[in-house]
Every structure is written in structure tokens, then in C-alpha cells.
C-alpha positions in Angstrom: 80.4 74.4 90.1 78.0 73.2 87.5 75.7 70.2 88.1 74.1 67.9 85.6 70.9 65.9 86.5 69.8 63.1 84.3 66.1 62.3 84.6 64.6 59.3 82.9 60.8 59.0 82.6 59.0 55.7 81.9 55.3 56.0 81.3 53.6 57.9 84.1 56.1 56.9 86.7 59.1 59.2 87.3 62.1 57.3 88.4 65.0 59.4 89.8 68.2 58.1 88.5 70.3 60.4 90.7 72.6 63.3 90.3 76.0 63.4 88.6 78.1 66.2 89.9 81.4 67.4 88.6 83.6 70.3 88.9 85.2 72.1 85.9 88.7 73.1 86.6 89.6 76.5 85.1 93.1 76.4 83.7 95.5 79.1 82.9 94.5 80.7 79.5 96.3 79.5 76.5 97.3 81.7 73.6 94.7 80.6 71.1 91.6 80.7 73.4 90.1 83.9 74.8 90.1 83.4 78.6 86.8 83.3 80.4 88.3 84.0 83.8 89.4 87.3 85.3 93.2 87.6 85.4 94.7 89.5 88.2 97.6 91.5 86.7 101.0 90.5 88.0 102.7 93.6 89.5 106.3 94.6 88.6 107.6 97.2 91.1 110.7 99.0 92.3 112.6 102.2 91.8 115.8 103.3 90.0 116.5 106.4 92.1 117.1 106.7 95.8 116.1 110.4 96.1 112.7 111.3 97.6 110.0 111.3 95.0 108.0 114.6 94.9 104.3 114.3 95.3 102.4 113.8 92.1 98.8 114.7 91.4 96.6 111.9 92.5 94.9 109.8 89.8 91.2 108.9 90.1 90.5 105.4 91.5 89.4 104.2 88.1 92.6 105.1 86.3 91.9 103.0 83.2 88.1 103.0 82.6 86.7 100.3 80.4 86.8 100.9 76.7 83.5 100.9 74.8 82.3 99.4 71.5 82.8 96.1 69.8 86.5 96.2 70.1 86.4 96.4 73.9 88.8 93.9 75.4 89.7 94.9 78.9 88.1 96.5 81.9 89.2 97.2 85.4 86.9 96.1 88.1 86.6 98.2 91.2 89.4 96.1 92.8 91.7 96.8 89.9 91.4 93.3 88.4 91.9 92.8 84.7 88.8 91.3 83.2 89.1 89.9 79.7 86.1 90.3 77.5 84.7 87.6 75.3 84.3 90.1 72.5 86.9 88.5 70.2 85.2 86.7 67.4 88.2 84.6 66.3 88.3 81.4 68.4 91.7 80.4 66.8 93.3 83.8 67.6 96.8 84.1 69.1 95.2 86.2 72.0 96.7 87.6 75.1 98.2 84.9 77.4 99.0 87.1 80.4 98.6 90.6 81.7 101.2 92.3 83.8 100.7 95.5 85.8 103.6 97.9 85.9 104.1 100.1 89.0 105.9 103.2 87.5 106.7 104.7 90.9 110.4 105.8 90.9 110.8 105.2 87.1 111.8 101.6 86.8 113.5 100.6 83.5 112.7 97.6 81.4 114.3 95.9 78.4 117.6 94.0 78.6 119.3 96.0 75.9 119.8 98.6 78.6 118.2 97.5 81.9 119.1 94.1 83.4 117.2 94.1 86.7 113.7 93.1 85.7 113.1 90.0 83.8 109.3 89.5 84.1 108.8 87.4 80.9 108.8 83.7 80.9 110.2 81.5 78.1 108.4 81.9 74.8 106.7 85.1 75.9 106.8 88.4 74.0 105.5 91.9 74.5 104.6 93.8 71.4 105.5 97.5 71.3 105.3 100.2 68.6 107.0 103.6 68.3 106.7 106.9 66.5 102.9 106.9 65.7 100.2 107.7 65.5 100.3 107.8 61.7 97.5 107.6 59.1 97.0 104.3 57.3 100.0 102.6 59.0 98.8 102.7 62.6 95.2 101.7 61.8 96.6 98.8 59.8 98.7 97.7 62.8 95.6 98.0 65.0 93.5 95.9 62.6 96.2 93.1 62.5 96.3 93.1 66.3 92.5 93.1 66.6 92.2 90.2 64.1 94.3 88.1 66.5 92.6 89.4 69.7 95.9 91.0 70.8 96.9 94.1 72.8 100.1 96.0 72.5 101.9 99.1 73.8 102.3 102.2 71.7 104.8 105.0 72.4 103.5 108.0 70.6 105.4 111.2 69.4 103.6 114.2 70.8 103.5 116.1 67.5 102.0 113.1 65.7 99.4 112.7 68.4 98.5 116.4 68.1 98.1 116.0 64.3 96.1 112.7 64.5 94.3 112.6 67.8 91.6 110.5 66.4 94.0 107.6 66.0 95.2 108.0 69.6 91.6 107.7 70.7 91.1 104.6 68.6 94.1 102.8 70.1 92.9 103.5 73.7 89.3 102.6 72.9 90.6 99.3 71.5 92.3 98.4 74.8 95.8 99.3 73.8 98.3 100.8 76.2 99.5 104.2 75.1 102.7 105.8 76.4 104.9 108.6 75.1 108.1 109.1 73.0 108.9 112.9 73.4 107.4 115.8 71.5 109.4 115.7 68.3 111.6 112.6 68.6 114.9 114.4 69.3 117.9 112.5 70.4 118.2 113.8 74.0 121.8 112.6 74.3 122.9 115.2 71.7 123.2 118.9 71.9 121.4 121.2 72.6 119.6 118.8 74.9 122.7 117.1 76.3 123.9 120.5 77.7 120.5 122.0 78.5 118.5 119.8 80.9 115.6 122.2 80.9 115.2 122.0 77.2 115.4 118.2 77.4 112.7 118.1 80.0 110.6 120.3 77.8 110.9 117.8 74.9 109.7 115.0 77.2 106.9 116.9 78.9 105.5 118.5 75.8 105.2 115.0 74.4 103.4 113.9 77.6 101.0 116.8 77.3 100.3 116.4 73.6 99.5 112.7 73.9 97.4 113.4 77.0 95.4 116.0 75.1 95.0 113.8 72.1 93.5 111.1 74.4 90.8 113.6 75.4 90.2 112.3 78.9 91.2 108.7 78.2 93.9 107.4 80.4 97.5 107.5 79.1 100.2 105.3 80.7 103.2 106.7 82.5 105.4 104.7 80.1 108.2 106.4 78.2 110.7 105.3 75.5 113.7 107.5 74.6 114.3 108.3 70.9 117.1 106.2 69.5 117.2 104.4 72.8 119.6 107.0 74.2 119.3 107.3 78.0 121.1 110.3 79.5 121.6 109.6 83.2 120.2 112.9 84.4 117.0 112.3 82.4 116.6 108.8 83.9 116.7 110.5 87.3 114.2 113.1 86.2 111.7 110.4 85.0 112.2 108.7 88.3 111.1 111.8 90.1 108.1 112.0 87.7 107.1 108.3 88.4 107.4 107.4 84.7 108.6 103.9 83.7 111.3 103.7 81.0 111.2 101.1 78.3 114.1 100.0 76.2 113.9 96.7 74.3 115.0 93.1 74.1 114.3 92.5 70.4 115.0 95.6 68.2 113.4 94.8 64.8 115.3 97.8 63.2 112.4 97.9 60.8 113.1 101.6 60.0 116.1 100.3 58.0 114.1 97.8 56.0 112.0 98.2 52.9 110.5 94.7 52.6 108.0 93.2 55.1 109.7 89.8 54.9 112.9 91.4 56.2 111.1 92.7 59.2 109.7 89.3 60.0 113.1 87.6 59.6 114.7 90.2 61.8 112.3 89.6 64.7 112.0 85.8 64.4 115.8 85.3 64.0 116.4 87.2 67.2 113.7 85.4 69.1 115.2 82.1 68.0 118.3 83.1 69.8 116.8 84.8 72.9 113.5 82.8 73.3 111.5 85.7 74.6 111.5 89.5 74.9 110.0 93.0 74.5 109.8 93.6 70.7 110.4 97.1 69.4 108.7 98.0 66.1 107.4 101.2 64.5 103.8 101.7 63.5 105.1 104.8 61.6 106.6 102.4 59.1 104.5 101.1 56.3 106.6 97.9 55.9 105.9 97.0 59.5 102.2 97.4 59.1 102.3 95.1 56.0 104.5 92.6 57.9 102.5 92.3 61.1 99.8 89.8 60.0 102.4 87.3 58.9 104.6 88.0 61.8 101.8 87.2 64.2 101.0 84.0 62.4 104.7 82.9 62.7 104.7 83.8 66.4 101.7 81.6 66.9 103.1 78.8 64.8 106.4 78.9 66.8 104.6 78.7 70.1 105.1 82.2 71.4 102.6 83.8 73.8 101.8 87.5 74.0 101.9 89.4 77.3 100.2 92.7 77.6 101.5 95.5 79.9 99.1 97.8 81.8 100.0 100.6 84.3 99.0 100.7 87.9 98.2 104.4 87.5 98.0 107.0 84.8 100.2 109.7 83.4 100.0 113.1 85.0 101.0 116.2 83.0 102.3 119.6 84.1 100.3 122.7 83.4 103.3 124.7 82.1 103.8 122.2 79.3 100.1 121.7 78.7 100.0 125.5 77.9 103.0 125.2 75.6 101.4 122.5 73.6 98.1 124.5 73.4 100.0 127.5 72.1 101.4 125.5 69.2 98.2 126.3 67.4 99.3 129.9 67.4 101.9 129.1 64.7 99.0 128.9 62.3 97.4 132.2 63.4 97.8 133.7 59.8 95.6 131.0 58.4 92.4 132.8 58.7 91.2 132.7 55.1 89.1 129.7 53.7 91.2 127.1 52.0 89.3 127.6 48.7 90.5 131.2 48.6 94.1 130.2 49.3 94.6 127.1 47.2 92.8 126.3 43.9 93.4 123.7 41.2 94.5 125.3 37.9 95.3 122.1 36.0 95.0 118.3 36.1 
């Protein structure tokens, strides 16, 4: 409660005019104003598999430590509450309207294209998700567009790409983004050899987990997974349930990988939203046209009255030592590269 006291002085005699008290009511944050009140994440829970879930390595109490630097947006207080930061310098930004916490225990599935049970979005709400990064130029451009509008999104990274560009993975997490995984090398796990070899399919998933986890270098990675090509083999759904990893399909597939013009990406997303009214949006930060389209797409979302919801996990991803070792040994493929670059490659003409 804040109080205002008005004091009028006439000559040498002070006359108390009284106290005017009023209470400011804190309203639910709106899209274009950064909230000044801590938002408790709304929890989405359940399981997709009735089999007993094996014990997983315990996560530290502070599963998602606060990011640092000027881009810091979210922290987790000791009680797990989401605390928005006033660091955003754009008072007219689209901003994050709501934060939901996802309990990944049992591997729940989200996205109405494949999973119909959980419908946690309200009318005119969207979740922004990006696949197949991290990638130079494109992912940083996506990150800048989000930061300019004080937004947060979820990135499903390919393990190989994260191993090649770990600095971008770190930048995303430090900026408050949620980072999940998208296999080691983006193989369609519904096709052979993976369809007939469960162990090989599990390796593709787990090496991706390990690579992104290593790229994060101690930063928390979410137990969120998206299947390449949105192909969901039932036996792998069960496996992810045992691993307590949530599975994400989509509601709005931008199909930006088939488009060459930014305007086409924008039209694809907005036309689908006009019909559906809300949804988890799937885009690709690997695609340059998507990076170019994003600033205008965000402007149109704001102009059309959409609000952005950000997903955070209740806990963090745990990796398996066997696959950590496999990813570490990938460097051995370059064991012949012992000579300095200048002695191997030289310019002979320009």
C-alpha cells in the first residue's frame, strides 16, 4: 500500500490537512507492459504412460538459475516463482503475457496436431517455438527480434548444431530462452534403420540430449523434445515417458522450410491463427527467411491482439553417461587434423 500525505504550510504555522490513502490494485500483466509483479507459473501436469517410471538423477533445487547481464529477464526465486525483470527497455513491447510451468514427469505430449489432451492456451494466446538451430546469423537474428519485443521462446536444438555452435546455445539460455532438444542429427525416427532398431533410435535422441547439455556448459536445459518431421513412433513415446521428457508437436506449423520469402512465412502463420485463434507456433531458426520475417510477424501478432505465453520446465534435463561419452568421442573423428591450418590451406589466387 502506498500513502500520500499532503501538507500545506502557511507562514510559520503548520496546518495538517490530513492524509489521503489509497490502494493501487495490481492487475494481470498485459502484452505491451512489462509486469512488475511476480507471476507464479501455472503448472501443466500428467503422464502418457502407465508403466512405472524409473528413478532419474535428482536435479538441484535451483534447476534454472537466473540469467545474468542486460538481457536477463527471468529468475526463479527460492520458492520456484517466476520473477519478471524490468530490464526490458521498450515500454511498448509485445512482452510475455503469461508463464506456464510444464511438469515433464511421464512424458506428456503437447500440440493439437498430434496430442489432444492438454489445451493450456487461452483465446488469442500463442507460444513461440523454433527448431533445428543453433545456426550462425539466423539464430542470433531471431534472438534479437525476440529481445526487441521483450519476448521469450522455446528452442529445440539439433545436437550436432549445438556442438558446432555452443556459444549460441549459451546466448539463448543467458537471454532467458527455454532450450530443449531435437535429436542428434535430425533423423526421421519413424523410418529405417531407426524404425526397426529401437536402440539406434534411442541413441539418436540421447546423443542430442547430451550434445545440447554439453553446449550449455552447466546452464539448465529443459526436458522438452520435438521429433524431427513430427513423426512419433509409439515405442519412442513410451521411452520418453520413462525418461520424463515432455514431447511437443504443434498447433500452427509455419512450414517455413518450404518458403523463400519472409512475407510467405508471415502469411502462413497469421492465416492459420485467424482460423484457430491460438496455438503453439512451429518455426525454424535455422531458416534465414524466418529470421527476416520475425520482426514483422511479431508486429502483426501485437496488432491483432495476440499475447505470448512462455513455457518453462519444472525440472531440468538429465543425460546418460553412456551417450555423454559418445558425444565426447565425436571429436576423435578429427584426430588427423594435427597440423596448423596455415600449413594445410593457403590462398593461391584471388
